[in-house]
C-alpha positions as CSV (number, residue, x, y, z in Angstrom):
1,X,-50.9,56.4,63.9
2,X,-51.2,55.9,60.1
3,X,-49.1,57.6,57.4
4,X,-51.1,59.5,54.8
5,X,-50.0,60.4,51.3
6,X,-50.8,63.8,49.9
7,X,-50.4,65.3,46.4
8,X,-50.8,69.0,45.4
9,X,-53.2,69.6,42.5
10,X,-51.3,72.8,41.6
11,X,-47.6,71.8,41.5
12,X,-47.8,68.0,41.8
13,X,-45.7,67.9,45.0
14,X,-46.1,64.7,47.0
15,X,-45.6,64.1,50.7
16,X,-46.3,61.6,53.5
17,X,-47.5,62.8,56.8
18,X,-47.9,60.8,60.1
19,X,-51.3,61.8,61.5
20,X,-53.8,60.6,64.0
21,X,-57.2,59.4,62.9
22,X,-58.8,62.4,64.6
23,X,-56.7,65.0,62.8
24,X,-58.3,66.7,59.8
25,X,-56.6,66.2,56.4
26,X,-53.9,68.6,55.3
27,X,-54.8,71.2,52.6
28,X,-51.8,73.6,52.5
29,X,-49.0,72.7,50.2
30,X,-45.6,73.5,51.6
31,X,-44.0,73.7,48.1
32,X,-46.3,76.2,46.4
33,X,-48.0,77.7,49.5
34,X,-51.5,77.1,48.1
35,X,-54.4,75.2,49.7
36,X,-54.6,72.5,47.0
37,X,-53.4,69.3,48.8
38,X,-55.5,66.2,48.4
39,X,-55.1,62.9,50.3
40,X,-54.1,60.0,48.0
41,X,-55.4,56.5,48.6
42,X,-52.2,54.7,49.2
43,X,-51.5,51.0,49.3
44,X,-50.0,51.2,52.7
45,X,-47.1,49.3,54.1
46,X,-47.1,45.6,54.7
47,X,-47.3,44.3,58.2
48,X,-43.8,44.2,59.7
49,X,-42.9,42.3,62.8
50,X,-40.0,43.8,64.7
51,X,-38.0,42.4,67.6
52,X,-36.5,39.1,68.5
53,X,-38.4,36.0,67.7
54,X,-39.5,36.9,64.2
55,X,-37.8,35.7,61.2
56,X,-38.3,36.8,57.6
57,X,-38.8,33.2,56.5
58,X,-41.5,32.4,59.0
59,X,-44.3,33.7,56.8
60,X,-43.0,33.1,53.3
61,X,-44.9,30.7,51.1
62,X,-42.9,27.9,49.6
63,X,-42.6,28.6,45.9
64,X,-43.4,25.6,43.8
65,X,-41.6,25.5,40.5
66,X,-42.4,22.4,38.4
67,X,-39.0,22.5,36.8
68,X,-37.1,22.3,40.1
69,X,-38.6,19.1,41.4
70,X,-36.1,16.7,42.9
71,X,-35.4,13.6,40.9
72,X,-37.1,10.5,42.3
73,X,-34.7,7.8,43.6
74,X,-34.5,4.6,41.8
75,X,-35.4,1.4,43.6
76,X,-32.1,-0.3,42.9
77,X,-30.0,2.5,44.4
78,X,-29.2,2.9,48.1
79,X,-28.9,6.2,49.9
80,X,-25.2,6.5,49.2
81,X,-25.7,6.2,45.5
82,X,-24.2,2.7,45.2
83,X,-26.3,-0.1,43.6
84,X,-27.8,-2.6,45.9
85,X,-26.9,-6.3,45.9
86,X,-30.3,-7.3,44.4
87,X,-29.9,-8.8,40.9
88,X,-31.4,-7.1,38.0
89,X,-34.3,-9.0,36.4
90,X,-33.6,-10.8,33.2
91,X,-35.0,-9.2,30.0
92,X,-38.4,-10.4,29.1
93,X,-39.0,-12.4,26.0
94,X,-41.2,-9.6,24.7
95,X,-38.2,-7.2,24.5
96,X,-36.9,-6.2,21.1
97,X,-33.4,-7.4,20.0
98,X,-30.7,-4.9,20.1
99,X,-30.1,-2.9,17.0
100,X,-26.3,-3.5,17.0
101,X,-25.6,-6.7,15.0
102,X,-23.3,-9.1,16.7
103,X,-20.2,-10.2,14.7
104,X,-20.4,-13.7,13.2
105,X,-18.5,-16.4,15.1
106,X,-15.1,-17.2,13.7
107,X,-14.9,-20.0,11.2
108,X,-14.1,-23.5,12.6
109,X,-10.5,-24.7,12.0
110,X,-10.0,-27.7,9.9
111,X,-6.8,-29.8,10.5
């Protein structure tokens, strides 16, 4: 049996009534005692599963937030976060020299 929403055109009173499909719509307002009730088109309630075996998370969509993506794992790290035994490749000859100047070598001693 569906629940119908009604609103009085005279006083603005609203009510919900559980009625059969076969019952005629209500017209009498219990608040102002006038026959000015109109049935409102309601959104209705969502489908609710009750009883054991139904979980709230069964029908939820996974929300995808682009900011909350997990960081990809690097190839040179193992599962426990330690670096692997594989050596790091040497820098290529195309790489730029570092911007930090190296100190000059100490002067040679003369004896």
